[in-house]
C-alpha positions in Angstrom: 245.2 -2.2 206.6 242.2 -1.5 209.0 238.7 -2.5 208.1 236.6 0.6 207.2 233.2 0.5 209.1 230.1 2.4 208.0 227.6 2.6 210.8 224.0 3.6 210.2 224.4 7.0 211.7 227.6 7.6 209.8 225.9 7.1 206.5 223.0 9.3 207.6 225.3 12.1 208.6 227.3 12.0 205.4 224.2 12.0 203.3 223.0 15.1 205.2 226.3 16.8 204.6 226.0 15.9 200.9 222.4 17.4 200.9 223.7 20.6 202.5 226.4 20.8 199.9 223.9 20.4 197.1 221.7 23.0 198.7 224.6 25.4 198.9 225.3 24.8 195.2 221.6 25.6 194.5 221.7 28.7 196.6 224.8 29.9 194.6 222.9 29.6 191.4 219.7 31.2 192.6 219.8 35.0 193.0 216.9 35.2 195.4 218.2 32.6 197.8 221.7 34.0 197.5 220.4 37.4 198.6 218.4 35.9 201.5 221.4 34.0 202.8 223.5 37.1 202.5 221.3 38.7 205.1 222.2 35.8 207.4 225.9 36.3 206.6 225.7 39.9 207.7 224.4 39.0 211.2 227.3 39.1 213.6 226.0 36.9 216.4 224.8 34.3 213.8 228.1 34.1 212.0 230.0 33.8 215.3 227.6 31.0 216.3 228.2 29.4 212.9 232.0 29.2 213.7 231.2 27.4 217.0 228.8 25.1 215.1 231.4 24.4 212.5 233.9 23.3 215.3 231.2 21.0 216.7 230.5 19.6 213.2 234.2 19.1 212.4 234.7 17.0 215.6 231.5 15.1 214.9 232.6 14.2 211.4 236.0 13.0 212.7 234.1 10.8 215.2 232.0 9.4 212.4 234.9 8.0 210.4 235.0 4.5 212.0 237.4 1.5 211.4 238.5 -1.7 213.1 242.2 -2.1 213.6 243.9 -5.1 212.0 245.2 -7.5 214.6 248.4 -9.6 214.4 248.1 -12.6 212.1 247.1 -15.9 213.7 248.9 -19.1 212.6 246.6 -21.8 211.3 247.3 -25.4 210.3 248.2 -24.5 206.7 251.0 -22.2 207.9 249.3 -19.0 206.7 248.1 -16.3 209.0 244.4 -15.6 209.2 243.4 -12.0 209.0 241.5 -10.8 212.1 240.2 -7.5 213.1 239.8 -6.0 216.5 236.3 -6.3 218.1 236.5 -2.7 219.1 235.3 -0.1 216.6 237.4 3.1 216.7 237.2 6.5 215.0 239.6 9.0 213.7 238.9 11.2 216.7 240.0 8.3 219.0 243.5 8.6 217.5 243.7 12.3 218.5 242.3 11.4 221.9 244.5 8.4 222.4 246.6 9.9 225.2 243.7 10.9 227.6 241.7 7.8 226.6 244.6 5.6 227.6 245.1 7.3 231.0 242.4 5.5 232.9 242.4 5.9 236.7 240.8 3.7 239.4 237.9 6.1 240.2 237.1 9.8 240.6 239.7 12.5 240.3 239.1 16.3 240.3 240.1 18.4 237.3 243.9 18.8 237.0 244.3 16.7 240.1 247.4 14.6 240.9 245.7 12.6 243.6 242.5 10.5 243.8 239.4 12.2 245.0 238.6 9.4 247.5 240.8 8.0 250.3 242.2 4.5 250.3 244.1 2.4 252.8 247.8 2.3 251.9 251.0 1.1 253.5 253.5 3.9 254.2 256.8 2.8 255.8 255.1 -0.5 256.8 252.2 1.2 258.6 248.6 1.3 257.3 247.6 4.9 256.4 244.3 6.1 254.9 245.1 8.8 252.5 244.5 10.1 248.9 246.7 7.9 246.6 248.6 9.3 243.6 246.9 8.9 240.2 248.3 6.4 237.7 248.5 9.0 234.9 247.4 12.4 236.1 250.6 14.2 237.2 252.5 10.9 237.2 255.5 12.7 235.6 255.9 14.9 238.7 258.4 13.7 241.3 257.2 16.2 243.9 253.6 17.3 243.0 253.2 19.6 246.0 256.1 21.8 244.7 256.0 21.2 240.9 252.3 21.1 240.2 251.5 24.8 239.8 254.6 25.6 237.7 253.9 22.6 235.4 250.3 23.5 234.9 251.2 27.1 234.1 253.9 26.0 231.7 251.6 23.6 229.8 248.8 26.1 229.7 251.2 28.8 228.3 252.4 26.3 225.6 248.9 25.5 224.6 247.8 29.1 224.5 250.7 30.0 222.3 250.0 27.1 219.9 246.3 28.1 219.7 247.2 31.7 219.1 249.6 30.7 216.3 246.9 28.6 214.7 244.4 31.4 215.0 246.9 33.9 213.5 247.6 31.5 210.6 243.9 31.2 209.9 243.5 35.0 210.0 246.4 35.4 207.7 244.9 33.0 205.2 241.5 34.8 205.3 243.2 38.1 204.8 245.2 36.8 201.9 242.1 35.4 200.3 240.3 38.7 200.7 243.2 40.6 199.3 243.4 38.3 196.3 239.7 38.6 195.7 239.6 42.4 195.9 243.0 43.0 194.2 244.4 45.0 197.2 247.4 44.6 199.4 247.4 42.4 202.5 247.5 45.3 205.0 244.5 46.9 203.2 242.5 43.7 203.4 243.4 43.3 207.1 242.3 46.9 207.7 238.9 46.1 206.1 238.6 43.0 208.3 239.4 44.9 211.5 237.1 47.8 210.8 234.3 45.5 209.5 234.2 46.7 206.0 233.4 43.3 204.5 230.0 41.8 203.7 230.5 39.2 206.4 231.7 40.1 209.9 235.1 38.4 209.4 236.7 40.2 212.3 234.3 38.8 215.0 234.4 35.4 213.3 238.1 35.3 213.5 238.1 36.5 217.1 235.6 33.7 217.9 237.8 31.1 216.2 240.8 32.5 218.0 239.2 32.1 221.4 238.2 28.5 220.6 241.7 27.8 219.3 243.3 29.2 222.5 241.0 27.2 224.7 241.5 24.1 222.6 245.2 24.5 222.6 245.4 24.9 226.3 243.1 21.8 226.9 245.2 19.7 224.5 248.4 20.7 226.1 247.2 20.0 229.6 245.6 16.7 228.6 249.0 15.2 227.9 249.8 15.2 231.6 246.5 15.7 233.4 242.8 15.0 233.3 241.6 18.5 232.4 238.0 17.9 233.5 238.7 15.1 235.9 237.5 11.5 235.7 234.3 9.6 236.5 233.5 6.7 238.8 235.2 4.2 236.5 238.3 6.4 236.0 237.5 7.5 232.4 238.5 11.0 231.3 235.5 13.4 231.4 236.9 15.6 228.7 237.0 12.6 226.3 233.4 11.7 227.2 232.3 15.3 226.6 234.0 15.6 223.2 232.7 12.3 222.0 229.2 13.4 223.0 229.3 16.0 220.2 228.6 13.4 217.6 225.6 12.0 219.4 224.0 15.5 219.8 224.6 16.2 216.1 223.1 12.9 215.0 220.0 13.4 217.2 219.4 16.9 215.9 220.0 16.2 212.2 218.9 12.7 211.5 215.7 13.2 213.5 214.9 16.3 211.5 215.5 14.4 208.3 213.1 11.6 209.5 210.4 14.2 210.3 210.3 16.0 206.9 208.7 13.3 204.7 205.6 13.0 206.9 205.3 16.7 207.7 205.8 17.8 204.0 203.6 15.3 202.3 200.7 15.2 204.8 200.7 19.0 205.5 200.6 20.0 201.9 198.0 17.3 201.0 195.7 18.4 203.9 195.9 22.1 202.9 195.4 21.7 199.2 193.0 18.7 198.9 190.9 19.6 201.9 187.7 17.6 202.4 188.0 14.1 203.7 191.7 14.0 203.2 192.2 17.0 205.5 189.8 15.4 208.0 191.8 12.1 208.1 195.2 13.8 208.4 193.9 16.2 211.1 192.5 13.2 213.0 195.9 11.4 212.8 198.1 14.2 214.1 195.5 15.3 216.7 195.5 11.8 218.1 199.3 11.6 217.9 199.7 14.8 219.8 197.2 13.7 222.4 199.4 10.9 223.5 202.1 11.9 226.0 205.3 12.1 224.0 207.7 10.7 226.5 205.5 7.6 227.1 205.0 7.0 223.4 208.8 7.3 222.7 209.6 5.1 225.7 207.3 2.4 224.5 208.8 2.4 221.0 212.4 2.4 222.4 211.7 -0.5 224.7 210.3 -2.5 221.7 213.4 -1.7 219.7 215.6 -2.8 222.6 213.7 -6.1 222.8 214.4 -6.7 219.1 218.1 -5.9 219.5 218.4 -8.2 222.5 216.7 -11.0 220.6 219.0 -10.7 217.6 222.6 -10.5 218.8 223.9 -12.2 215.7 223.1 -9.1 213.7 226.0 -7.2 215.2 229.7 -7.9 215.0 230.7 -5.3 217.6 229.1 -3.5 220.5 229.4 -0.2 218.6 227.2 -1.5 215.9 224.6 -2.5 218.4 224.6 0.9 220.2 224.6 2.7 216.8 221.5 0.9 215.6 219.7 1.9 218.8 220.7 5.5 218.2 219.6 5.4 214.6 216.2 3.9 215.5 215.8 6.4 218.3 216.2 9.2 215.7 213.6 7.5 213.5 211.2 7.1 216.4 211.6 10.8 217.4 211.0 11.8 213.7 207.9 9.6 213.2 206.3 10.8 216.5 207.3 14.5 216.1 206.1 15.6 212.7 202.7 17.0 213.9 203.8 20.5 214.7 205.4 21.2 211.3 202.5 19.5 209.6 200.1 22.0 211.2 202.2 24.9 210.0 202.4 23.6 206.4 198.7 22.9 206.3 197.9 26.4 207.4 200.3 27.9 204.9 199.0 25.7 202.0 195.4 26.7 202.8 196.5 30.3 202.1 198.6 29.6 199.0 196.0 27.5 197.3 193.8 30.6 196.8 196.5 32.7 195.2 196.5 33.6 191.5 199.3 31.4 190.3 197.8 28.3 191.8 194.4 29.2 190.4 196.0 29.7 187.0 197.8 26.4 187.1 194.5 24.7 188.0 192.8 26.5 185.1 195.4 25.3 182.7 194.7 21.7 183.7 197.7 20.9 185.9 197.1 17.9 188.1 196.9 18.3 191.9 200.2 16.4 192.3 202.0 18.7 189.9 200.6 21.8 191.6 201.7 20.5 195.0 205.2 19.6 193.9 205.9 22.4 191.5 204.1 25.4 193.0 203.2 24.8 196.6 206.3 22.9 197.9 208.9 25.6 196.9 206.8 28.3 198.5 206.6 26.6 201.9 210.3 25.7 202.1 211.0 28.8 204.1 208.8 27.5 206.9 210.5 24.1 206.6 214.0 25.7 206.8 213.1 27.9 209.8 211.4 25.0 211.7 214.3 22.6 211.0 216.9 25.0 212.3 214.8 25.9 215.4 214.0 22.2 216.2 217.7 21.2 216.1 218.4 22.7 219.6 215.1 21.3 221.0 216.0 17.8 219.9 219.5 18.1 221.5 217.9 19.0 224.8 215.2 16.3 224.3 217.9 13.6 224.1 219.3 14.7 227.4 215.8 14.3 229.0 215.3 10.8 227.4 218.7 9.6 228.5 218.0 10.9 232.0 214.8 8.8 232.1 216.7 5.7 230.8 215.1 5.5 227.4 217.6 7.4 225.4 220.8 6.2 223.7 222.6 3.1 224.7 224.4 3.4 228.1 227.7 2.5 226.4 227.5 5.5 224.1 228.7 8.8 225.1 226.1 11.6 225.2 225.2 14.6 227.2 222.1 12.9 228.5 224.1 9.9 229.7 226.5 12.1 231.6 223.7 14.1 233.2 222.0 10.8 234.2 225.1 9.4 235.9 225.8 12.8 237.6 222.5 12.9 239.5 223.9 10.5 242.1 227.3 12.1 242.1 225.7 15.5 243.1 224.3 14.0 246.2 227.7 12.8 247.5 229.6 14.6 250.2 232.0 16.0 249.0 230.1 16.7 245.7 231.3 15.3 242.3 230.4 18.3 240.2 232.7 18.3 237.2 230.8 15.7 235.1 227.5 17.7 235.3 229.3 21.0 234.7 231.1 19.7 231.7 228.0 18.4 230.0 226.0 21.5 230.9 228.7 24.0 229.5 229.2 22.2 226.2 225.5 21.5 225.7 224.8 25.1 226.4 227.4 26.2 223.8 225.9 23.9 221.2 222.3 24.9 221.8 222.9 28.6 222.2 224.9 28.7 219.0 222.1 26.8 217.2 219.5 29.2 218.5 221.5 32.3 217.5 221.9 31.0 214.0 218.3 29.9 213.8 217.1 33.4 214.8 219.1 34.9 211.9 217.7 32.4 209.5 214.1 33.0 210.7 214.6 36.8 210.3 216.0 36.5 206.8 213.5 34.0 205.4 210.4 35.4 207.1 209.6 38.9 205.8 207.2 39.6 208.6 209.9 39.0 211.2 212.4 41.5 209.7 212.8 44.5 212.0 215.4 47.0 212.8 218.3 45.6 214.7 221.2 47.6 216.3 224.5 47.9 214.6 226.2 45.6 217.1 223.9 42.7 216.0 224.1 43.3 212.2 227.6 44.7 211.9 228.6 47.9 210.3 228.8 46.4 206.8 225.3 44.9 207.2 223.8 48.3 208.4 225.5 50.1 205.5 224.2 47.6 202.9 220.7 47.8 204.3 220.7 51.6 204.4 221.5 51.6 200.7 
């Protein structure tokens, strides 16, 4: 039986998911929050973006379930085998990506190529020839790649598209069946409501988005059994595998950093706004000084100190994955500790306004302590600002990790991330001919993640901030949303 491994970021991610589940349970029991989130659910672009984010999150969770395989028993003097585990930490996602991960080449190869991207000296019929050698794994099943390549690629693509379409159709059938059971209507009637968008949520566009992702994923999975879909890098590793495994790093950076930011921003912002006086002066001085220091330099200094600590204590880590994970976790903490000033300013300004309202004055007149007023009356009434800022900052942090890794002070070089891929691609882009697929892969998937987060964040901001609510066209809200708002 393999040894289950819980890394620092694994525990942090699972705790965040547990917190989100508890918040969803709280929303379901609170009518006001349920109504507010219903506005988000009627926003068509936001819900389509939520489907994309859900796929990213699902892959990230699979990549966060780590274990160390059990090795063969080793004979010792007593005749009993000693149990030993592999020094390589794997994840559940690695099992699904075992085929492309195992197909390592010598060096660069273009997407769906059967030959190496660079020339090598070879012996052909006893004569030295400089040509492009065949890949070890990409297209190795083809006896005559010049004649068979196109037909084989089209066949595998068709198989993957059909499999993805069947998966999307099954998901649509399950959703329609659930809707029919809930409404007490027939399955065709429920499907008619989905197609013509007569549901509170835009189920039709959401299913269409999932279908597109399923078709693309099915085609990529089918092609990856015989080719490198996005090519390989300088060491021959599959670029698609690196890109998919970068999802988890982006999610960790965006979520754990935000979680590390909240304690400082919430406590200091509310205290500065409510207590005022010398407390406000000290807190303002702290975050003004913090924001006056160039952020990249401050983070770089902290990361370098962390790296020195890790290098001086190698006995703390059993595997290289634990070492890289601790650096990622501490990077999130550093980003959170140095990035709370913006949210703290917003909360201070909102608390200055709320402390003069009638319900706070009444609580003060009844003898409530300042701590009780801040926790029971002020904190719940600033949570909409916290929620909006958290969702908006997620995409900013994902992009920030790319910048830090490009500068060499981001995640560990052995860990897959969008920033690491971009950093390695800067030299590849200057080659002739150009190595473009690594940069393009990181750019496209990072764009999909950040764009989806921004679209969802925009809907959350509009729903929770009454001043931001404005008329939106029917294509953005959906017909059901427009009809419900017109009522």
